[in-house]
C-alpha positions in Angstrom: -9.4 -2.5 7.5 -11.6 -4.2 10.1 -10.5 -4.4 13.7 -12.8 -7.1 15.1 -11.8 -6.5 18.7 -13.5 -3.1 18.6 -16.8 -4.1 17.0 -20.1 -4.3 18.7 -21.2 -7.8 19.8 -23.6 -8.2 16.9 -20.8 -7.5 14.4 -18.2 -9.4 16.4 -19.8 -12.7 15.4 -19.1 -11.9 11.7 -15.4 -11.6 11.9 -12.9 -13.8 13.6 -9.4 -12.6 14.4 -6.6 -15.3 14.2 -3.0 -15.7 13.2 -1.9 -15.4 9.6 -3.1 -18.3 7.5 -1.6 -19.6 4.2 -3.3 -20.3 1.0 -4.9 -23.5 2.1 -7.1 -21.5 4.5 -9.7 -20.8 1.8 -10.4 -24.4 0.9 -13.2 -26.4 2.5 -12.3 -28.8 5.3 -11.0 -31.9 3.5 -12.6 -34.2 6.1 -16.1 -32.9 5.2 -18.1 -33.7 2.1 -18.2 -30.5 0.1 -21.6 -29.6 -1.2 -22.0 -27.8 -4.5 -21.8 -24.0 -4.1 -24.7 -21.9 -5.3 -24.1 -18.2 -6.1 -24.6 -15.9 -3.2 -23.8 -12.5 -4.6 -25.2 -10.8 -7.7 -21.7 -10.1 -9.0 -20.4 -13.7 -8.3 -18.8 -15.8 -10.9 -17.4 -19.4 -10.7 -15.0 -20.2 -7.8 -12.5 -21.6 -10.3 -11.7 -21.2 -14.0 -10.0 -23.7 -16.2 -7.2 -21.9 -18.2 -7.6 -21.9 -21.9 -5.5 -20.5 -24.8 -5.7 -16.8 -25.2 -6.3 -15.0 -28.5 -5.1 -11.7 -30.0 -8.4 -10.0 -29.5 -9.2 -8.5 -26.0 -11.8 -10.8 -24.6 -13.6 -11.5 -21.3 -12.6 -15.1 -21.3 -8.9 -14.3 -21.9 -9.1 -12.0 -18.9 -10.7 -14.8 -16.8 -7.9 -17.2 -17.8 -5.3 -14.7 -16.8 -6.8 -13.2 -13.6 -7.9 -16.5 -12.0 -4.2 -17.4 -12.0 -2.8 -14.0 -11.2 -5.1 -13.4 -8.2 -5.1 -17.0 -7.0 -4.6 -17.8 -3.3 -1.2 -19.3 -4.2 0.0 -15.8 -5.1 -0.5 -14.8 -1.4 -1.5 -11.3 -2.2 1.5 -10.4 -4.3 3.1 -8.1 -1.7 6.3 -6.4 -3.0 9.4 -8.3 -2.0 7.6 -11.5 -1.3 7.4 -14.8 -3.2 3.8 -14.3 -4.6 4.8 -11.0 -6.2 7.9 -12.5 -7.7 5.8 -15.3 -9.2 3.4 -12.7 -10.6 6.2 -10.7 -12.3 7.6 -14.0 -13.7 4.2 -14.7 -15.3 3.9 -11.2 -16.8 7.4 -11.4 -18.3 6.7 -14.9 -19.7 3.6 -13.5 -21.4 5.5 -10.5 -22.9 8.0 -13.0 -24.3 5.4 -15.4 -25.5 3.6 -12.8 -27.6 6.8 -11.6 -29.1 7.5 -8.2 -27.4 11.1 -7.2 -26.9 12.6 -6.9 -23.4 13.1 -3.3 -22.3 14.3 -3.8 -18.7 17.9 -4.0 -17.3 20.7 -5.7 -19.2 18.5 -7.0 -22.0 15.9 -8.6 -19.7 12.2 -7.8 -19.1 13.0 -6.8 -15.5 14.0 -3.6 -13.9 15.0 -4.4 -10.3 14.2 -1.8 -7.6 16.6 -1.4 -4.7 13.9 -2.5 -2.3 14.2 -4.4 1.0 14.1 -4.2 4.8 16.0 -1.7 6.9 16.5 -3.5 10.2 18.6 -4.4 13.2 20.3 -7.7 13.2 19.3 -9.4 16.4 22.3 -11.8 16.3 24.7 -8.8 16.1 22.9 -6.5 18.5 23.9 -6.4 22.2 23.4 -4.3 25.3 25.3 -4.9 28.5 24.9 -3.4 32.0 28.2 -3.6 33.7 29.3 -7.0 32.7 25.9 -8.6 32.4 24.3 -9.2 29.0 20.7 -8.2 28.5 18.2 -10.3 26.6 16.8 -8.7 23.5 13.0 -8.3 23.6 12.8 -9.3 27.2 15.1 -6.6 28.6 15.6 -4.2 25.8 15.0 -3.3 22.1 16.7 -0.8 19.8 14.8 2.2 18.7 14.4 2.6 14.9 15.5 6.1 13.9 12.8 8.4 12.4 12.6 12.1 11.6 10.1 12.4 14.5 12.2 10.8 17.3 15.6 12.2 16.2 17.5 9.0 17.1 20.4 7.6 15.2 20.5 4.0 14.1 24.0 3.0 15.2 25.5 2.4 18.7 29.1 1.5 19.5 29.6 2.0 23.3 32.3 0.5 25.5 31.9 1.0 29.2 30.1 4.4 29.0 28.5 5.6 32.3 24.7 5.9 32.4 23.1 9.0 33.9 19.4 9.4 34.9 17.8 12.3 33.0 14.3 12.3 34.4 11.1 12.0 32.3 11.2 12.0 28.5 9.7 15.1 27.1 9.8 17.1 30.3 11.5 20.2 28.9 11.1 22.0 32.2 14.2 20.1 33.3 17.5 21.3 31.9 20.3 18.8 31.3 23.7 20.0 32.2 26.3 19.2 29.5 29.0 18.8 32.2 26.9 15.9 33.6 25.7 14.3 30.3 28.4 14.9 27.7 29.8 11.6 26.5 27.4 9.7 28.7 24.3 7.5 28.2 21.2 9.5 29.1 18.4 7.3 30.7 14.9 8.6 30.7 11.6 7.4 32.2 8.8 7.2 29.6 6.1 9.7 30.2 2.9 8.4 31.8 0.4 7.1 29.1 3.1 6.9 26.5 1.9 3.3 25.8 2.9 0.9 23.2 5.4 2.9 21.2 6.1 6.2 22.9 3.1 8.4 22.5 1.2 6.4 19.9 -2.4 6.1 21.0 -4.9 3.4 20.3 -7.6 3.6 17.7 -10.6 5.8 18.2 -13.7 3.9 19.2 -16.0 2.9 16.4 -19.0 5.1 15.9 -22.5 4.2 14.8 -22.9 3.9 11.0 -25.8 6.4 11.4 -23.2 9.1 12.3 -20.9 8.3 9.4 -21.4 10.7 6.5 -22.2 9.2 3.1 -19.2 9.1 0.8 -20.7 7.2 -2.1 -19.9 9.3 -5.1 -17.9 12.5 -5.6 -20.5 15.0 -4.4 -21.1 13.0 -1.2 -17.4 12.9 -0.6 -17.0 16.6 -1.1 -20.0 17.3 1.2 -18.5 15.1 3.9 -15.1 16.8 3.6 -16.7 20.2 3.8 -18.4 19.2 7.1 -15.2 17.8 8.4 -13.3 21.0 7.5 -15.8 23.1 9.4 -15.7 20.9 12.5 -13.2 22.2 15.2 -10.3 19.7 15.6 -9.8 18.2 19.0 -6.5 19.2 20.6 -3.8 16.7 20.2 -2.6 14.8 23.2 0.8 15.9 24.5 3.7 14.2 22.9 5.3 11.7 25.2 8.2 9.1 25.5 10.5 8.1 22.7 7.9 8.3 19.9 8.3 12.1 19.9 11.4 14.3 19.7 13.2 15.4 22.8 16.5 17.1 21.9 17.8 17.8 25.4 20.1 14.7 25.6 21.6 15.5 22.2 22.2 19.2 23.1 23.8 18.1 26.3 26.2 15.9 24.4 24.9 12.4 25.3 26.1 9.6 23.1 23.1 7.4 23.5 19.6 7.4 25.0 17.8 4.7 26.9 14.1 5.1 27.7 12.4 3.0 30.4 9.2 1.9 28.8 9.5 -1.7 27.5 6.9 -3.0 30.0 4.2 -0.8 28.6 4.7 -1.9 25.0 2.5 -4.4 23.2 4.0 -7.8 22.5 3.5 -7.1 18.8 5.6 -3.9 19.0 8.3 -5.6 20.9 8.5 -8.6 18.6 8.6 -6.3 15.6 11.7 -4.4 16.8 14.1 -6.6 14.9 11.9 -7.3 11.9 12.6 -4.0 10.2 10.6 -2.0 7.7 10.6 -2.6 4.0 11.4 0.3 1.7 13.8 1.6 -1.0 17.5 1.7 -0.1 18.2 4.8 1.8 20.4 7.3 0.1 21.7 8.3 3.6 21.3 7.0 7.1 18.5 8.7 9.0 19.8 11.0 11.7 23.3 9.8 11.0 25.0 12.1 13.5 22.4 11.6 16.3 22.8 9.5 19.4 21.2 6.0 19.1 18.3 5.0 21.3 16.9 1.9 22.9 14.0 1.1 25.2 14.6 -0.9 28.4 12.5 -2.6 31.0 12.0 -1.4 34.6 13.9 -4.4 35.8 16.8 -3.5 33.6 16.7 0.1 34.9 16.8 -1.1 38.5 19.7 -3.3 37.6 21.4 -0.3 36.0 21.0 2.0 39.0 20.8 -0.5 41.8 17.6 0.9 43.3 13.9 1.4 42.4 13.2 4.0 39.8 11.2 6.0 42.3 14.3 6.6 44.3 16.4 8.0 41.4 16.9 11.7 40.8 18.2 13.5 37.7 22.0 13.2 37.6 22.2 9.8 39.4 25.0 7.8 37.8 24.5 4.2 37.1 26.6 1.3 35.9 28.6 1.6 32.6 26.9 0.6 29.3 28.5 -1.5 26.6 26.4 -1.7 23.5 26.5 -2.5 19.8 23.7 -2.3 17.2 23.4 -0.9 13.7 20.3 -0.5 11.5 21.2 -1.5 8.0 19.4 -2.0 4.7 19.5 -5.2 2.6 17.7 -6.4 -0.5 14.4 -8.2 -0.1 14.4 -12.0 -0.2 12.5 -11.8 -3.5 13.5 -9.1 -6.0 11.1 -6.3 -6.5 10.8 -5.8 -10.2 9.1 -3.6 -12.8 8.4 -5.7 -15.9 9.0 -3.8 -19.1 8.6 -4.7 -22.8 8.5 -2.8 -26.0 6.9 -3.1 -29.5 9.1 -1.2 -31.9 7.3 1.3 -34.1 7.0 0.8 -37.8 7.6 4.4 -38.9 11.4 5.2 -39.5 11.1 8.5 -37.6 8.2 8.1 -35.2 9.5 4.8 -33.8 11.9 6.8 -31.7 8.9 8.0 -29.7 6.8 5.9 -27.3 3.2 5.5 -26.3 3.2 4.0 -22.8 0.6 1.9 -21.0 1.0 0.6 -17.4 -0.7 -1.0 -14.4 0.7 -2.2 -11.1 1.4 -5.8 -10.4 1.6 -5.7 -6.5 -1.0 -5.8 -3.8 -0.8 -6.0 0.0 -0.2 -9.6 0.9 -1.8 -11.5 3.7 -3.8 -9.8 6.4 -3.1 -10.7 10.0 -6.9 -10.6 10.6 -8.8 -13.7 9.4 -12.5 -13.0 8.5 -15.4 -15.0 7.3 -15.5 -14.2 3.6 -19.2 -13.9 3.1 -19.8 -12.1 6.3 -17.3 -9.5 5.3 -19.1 -8.9 2.1 -22.4 -8.6 3.9 -21.0 -5.9 6.2 -19.4 -4.0 3.3 -22.5 -4.2 1.0 -24.5 -2.5 3.7 -22.0 -0.2 5.6 -18.9 0.2 3.4 -19.9 0.6 -0.2 -16.4 1.7 -1.2 -14.5 -0.8 0.9 -11.5 0.6 2.8 -12.3 4.1 1.6 -15.2 4.1 4.0 -14.7 4.0 7.8 -15.6 1.0 9.9 -18.7 1.6 11.9 -21.2 -0.2 14.1 -24.3 -1.1 12.1 -27.6 0.4 13.0 -30.4 -2.0 14.0 -31.9 -1.7 10.5 -28.6 -2.3 8.9 -27.9 -5.3 11.1 -31.1 -6.9 9.9 -30.0 -6.5 6.3 -26.5 -7.9 7.2 -28.0 -10.9 9.0 -30.3 -11.6 6.0 -27.3 -11.6 3.6 -25.3 -13.9 5.9 -28.3 -16.3 6.2 -28.5 -16.4 2.4 -24.8 -17.2 2.2 -25.0 -19.9 4.9 -27.9 -21.6 3.0 -25.7 -21.8 0.0 -22.3 -22.8 1.5 -20.4 -23.1 4.7 -18.4 -20.3 6.3 -14.9 -19.8 4.7 -12.1 -18.2 6.6 -10.1 -15.7 4.5 -7.0 -13.6 5.1 -5.4 -13.4 1.7 -5.7 -10.0 0.0 -5.9 -11.3 -3.5 -6.1 -8.0 -5.3 -8.1 -9.2 -8.2 -9.4 -5.7 -9.0 -6.5 -3.8 -7.4 -4.7 -4.1 -9.6 -4.8 -7.7 -11.0 -7.5 -6.4 -13.4 -5.3 -3.6 -14.8 -2.3 -6.0 -15.0 -4.2 -8.6 -17.0 -5.7 -5.9 -19.4 -2.1 -4.8 -19.9 -1.3 -8.4 -21.1 -4.3 -8.4 -23.3 -3.1 -5.1 -24.9 0.3 -6.6 -25.3 -1.0 -9.6 -27.1 -3.2 -7.5 -29.4 -0.5 -4.9 -30.2 2.0 -7.7 -30.9 0.0 -8.5 -34.1 -0.1 -4.8 -35.2 2.3 -2.2 -36.6 1.7 1.1 -35.0 3.9 4.0 -36.2 5.3 4.9 -32.8 6.8 2.3 -30.4 4.6 1.0 -27.7 6.1 0.4 -24.2 4.4 -1.8 -21.6 5.3 -1.2 -18.0 4.1 -3.4 -15.2 4.8 -1.2 -12.2 6.0 -2.6 -9.0 5.3 -1.3 -5.5 2.4 1.0 -6.2 0.9 0.0 -2.9 4.1 0.8 -1.1 4.1 4.5 -2.3 4.2 4.4 -6.1 7.7 3.0 -5.9 8.1 1.3 -9.3 6.8 4.1 -11.4 9.0 6.6 -9.6 12.0 4.3 -10.1 11.2 3.9 -13.8 10.8 7.6 -14.6 13.9 8.5 -12.6 15.9 5.6 -14.0 14.3 5.1 -17.4 15.3 2.2 -19.7 14.2 4.2 -22.7 14.6 8.0 -23.2 11.9 9.2 -20.9 11.5 12.5 -22.8 10.5 10.5 -25.9 7.3 9.2 -24.2 4.5 11.2 -25.9 1.6 10.0 -23.7 1.0 7.5 -20.9 -2.0 5.5 -19.9 -2.4 4.1 -16.4 -5.0 1.5 -15.6 -5.8 0.8 -11.9 -8.9 -1.1 -10.7 -10.7 -1.8 -14.0 -12.7 -4.8 -12.8 -15.8 -3.4 -11.1 -17.9 -0.5 -12.4 -21.3 -2.1 -11.8 -24.2 0.3 -11.6 -25.2 -1.0 -8.1 -21.7 -0.6 -6.8 -20.3 2.5 -8.4 -21.8 6.0 -8.7 -22.4 6.6 -12.4 -21.4 3.0 -13.1 -22.7 0.7 -15.8 -21.5 -1.7 -18.5 -19.7 0.9 -20.5 -18.6 3.3 -17.8 -15.1 4.5 -17.1 -13.7 7.0 -14.6 -11.1 9.2 -16.3 -8.7 11.6 -14.6 -5.8 13.7 -15.7 -6.0 13.7 -19.5 -6.0 17.5 -19.8 -3.8 18.4 -16.8 -0.8 18.8 -19.1 -2.3 18.6 -22.5 -5.7 19.6 -23.7 -4.8 18.0 -27.0 -4.4 14.6 -25.3 -7.9 14.9 -23.8 -9.3 15.9 -27.1 -7.8 12.8 -28.8 -9.4 10.6 -26.2 -12.8 12.2 -26.6 -12.5 12.0 -30.4 -11.7 8.3 -30.3 -14.7 7.7 -28.0 -17.1 9.7 -30.2 -16.2 7.6 -33.2 -16.0 4.2 -31.5 -18.5 1.4 -32.2 -18.3 0.7 -28.4 -18.3 4.2 -26.9 -17.6 4.5 -23.2 -19.6 6.6 -20.8 -16.7 8.7 -19.4 -17.2 9.9 -15.8 -15.0 13.0 -15.4 -16.6 14.0 -12.1 -13.5 12.9 -10.2 -11.2 15.1 -12.3 -11.6 18.3 -10.4 -9.3 20.5 -8.4 -11.0 19.4 -5.1 -9.5 15.9 -5.8 -12.0 13.9 -3.6 -10.4 11.0 -1.8 -7.1 12.3 -3.0 -7.9 10.2 -6.0 -5.4 11.4 -8.7 -2.5 11.3 -6.2 -3.0 7.7 -5.3 -1.7 5.8 -8.4 1.2 5.7 -10.7 0.2 8.4 -13.1 1.5 11.0 -10.6 5.1 10.2 -11.5 4.6 10.7 -15.2 3.2 14.2 -14.5 6.5 14.9 -12.7 8.3 14.3 -16.0 5.9 16.5 -18.0 4.3 13.5 -19.8 0.6 13.7 -20.7 -1.0 10.9 -18.8 -4.5 9.6 -18.2 -5.7 7.5 -15.3 -8.5 5.1 -16.1 -10.5 3.1 -13.6 -13.9 1.6 -13.2 -14.2 2.8 -9.6 -14.1 1.6 -6.0 -16.4 -1.2 -4.8 -17.1 -2.9 -1.5 -14.1 -5.2 -2.0 -11.5 -2.4 -2.2 -8.5 -3.4 0.0 -10.5 -6.3 1.4 -9.9 -10.0 1.7 -12.9 -10.4 -0.6 -11.2 -8.8 -3.7 -11.2 -12.1 -5.6 -11.3 -13.1 -9.3 -14.9 -14.4 -9.1 -16.3 -10.9 -8.5 -14.8 -9.2 -11.5 -16.9 -7.9 -14.4 -14.9 -9.3 -17.2 -17.0 -8.1 -20.1 -16.7 -4.5 -18.7 -12.9 -4.9 -18.2 -12.5 -6.2 -21.8 -14.5 -3.3 -23.2 -12.3 -0.9 -21.3 -9.2 -2.7 -22.7 -10.5 -2.3 -26.2 -11.1 1.4 -25.6 -7.5 1.9 -24.2 -6.2 0.1 -27.3 -8.0 2.4 -29.6 -6.8 5.5 -27.8 -3.2 4.3 -27.8 -3.5 3.4 -31.5 -4.7 6.9 -32.3 -1.8 8.5 -30.4 0.7 6.1 -31.9 -0.3 6.7 -35.5 -1.0 10.5 -35.3 1.6 12.6 -37.1 1.9 15.1 -34.3 2.3 14.1 -30.7 0.0 15.6 -28.0 0.9 19.2 -27.4 2.0 20.1 -23.9 0.1 23.1 -22.6 1.7 23.2 -19.2 0.5 22.1 -15.8 -2.8 23.4 -14.6 -2.0 25.2 -11.3 -5.5 24.6 -9.9 -4.9 20.9 -9.6 -3.0 19.3 -6.7 0.7 18.7 -7.2 0.6 15.5 -5.1 3.7 16.7 -3.3 5.9 15.2 -6.0 
């Protein structure tokens, strides 16, 4: 992700930070006469696409009709728990229904709802009082969200509890006497340099692109990783303030902790204190038996002790504290849903088994940074060929010349366009729409085994939907004989992907549990009228870019299900505002879809299911 405030002056002109914009941001100014756009980029298609009826065959135009809608600005980046994502899952379910697939979600529906939503403090129900005086949230204090790192609890219920000064947070040379602090509120001064959130430091300065190792392709990534591994790591800065654990107050029996550090926090950190963090419903409260924490301002501390902080010593007793706050979870405003449908098999026996295909329906929403669309592409084409996988760097003089030339070409064709929506056309709108194409094609066929279609939710949030599905299956999970996951199947151009081309596919995992499964795939490909050029260079124990562990196939491995991950590779638009439907290679994606269909058909109609050989111990377990 770009951070414009840290770029060199020449690059600064390319990107413009601003507040979050809505979908209208990407449209030309209505007061100006719009001139016809000419293509700027070699991979550029039309800005819009008029929908047309789809057919049972897997075609490029069908994919265009689907993806131009699914990755439209109106979908606002399809972030889990938000309206755009909800609209996207509605569309997928309606297509499953239209083509005649049976619902396989919860309670006879196409949806499997995840317990997803924000864990947060309710500002209207949170209060902190010094003596009899109420403090203003955000101005005078904010509650501290509990984490495993800081050791704080999330609930405070105090009524007139004395406050006692405890010195500097993290200064373990000072012992806290239980006789002084037991049953009291311990008040600490944040350590110098603790900054915005208790020890969290700012970003490292950008380096010259000349000093950034090439990571284009597996071998380059492995070489860069090897160099990084042999470079001595810099010593970490000492932990400070409430962002790191200091157990002295808890050991001394304090019932709550206040840290004086609000003045050093950024406005964004302060404002976010009551916004909460989205995630799955906790099975138990974090640090449930630990004292709650909050951060207060210096003015509040002086009000608490009646003197400047510099005049307070450890053990000084202040005014009594009355407080109430509680961090709780609630469902998201828009339900987070897997979308699941099934085509029953035609064989009386084999129909009890399933061949699964999936893709994820979510992306990452709207970026708080607004950029000029074409300038972003110019930067990435020259300095970040794999998008967000590559670090941001300051272009060299030679690179800047190339970037400027690309921008000049864009400006000659069309005006600048501000952009903040992360449309996710490739990631993973492409896989999701190929999933629908597969659904429409299979709906006209009669495979022996049943075929189950799973549109996974929350992959970008940590593979949430696939984990929820395999742990709470709506069909017998042990009856899934093979799974196919498609993620980012819209790029693959030879000028953007190492070993790319019009029939390329990157394939990972097919033989990790079952050599038989991998053999089936290779056999199908060898006999196909449209053979794919399978790139297996990513499927190695070294696992460059942690590739296998970053998508939904991981959770099927956990359940001992043979699974293959298919992708056309990373491009310069990966996790960028420029990942739009106009830059997708639809012919390539359709070809990949037909290949996946043929592999699934072979597995579905084969008498024997793929034999499980056991996990290959040389490959990463992905900590799951």
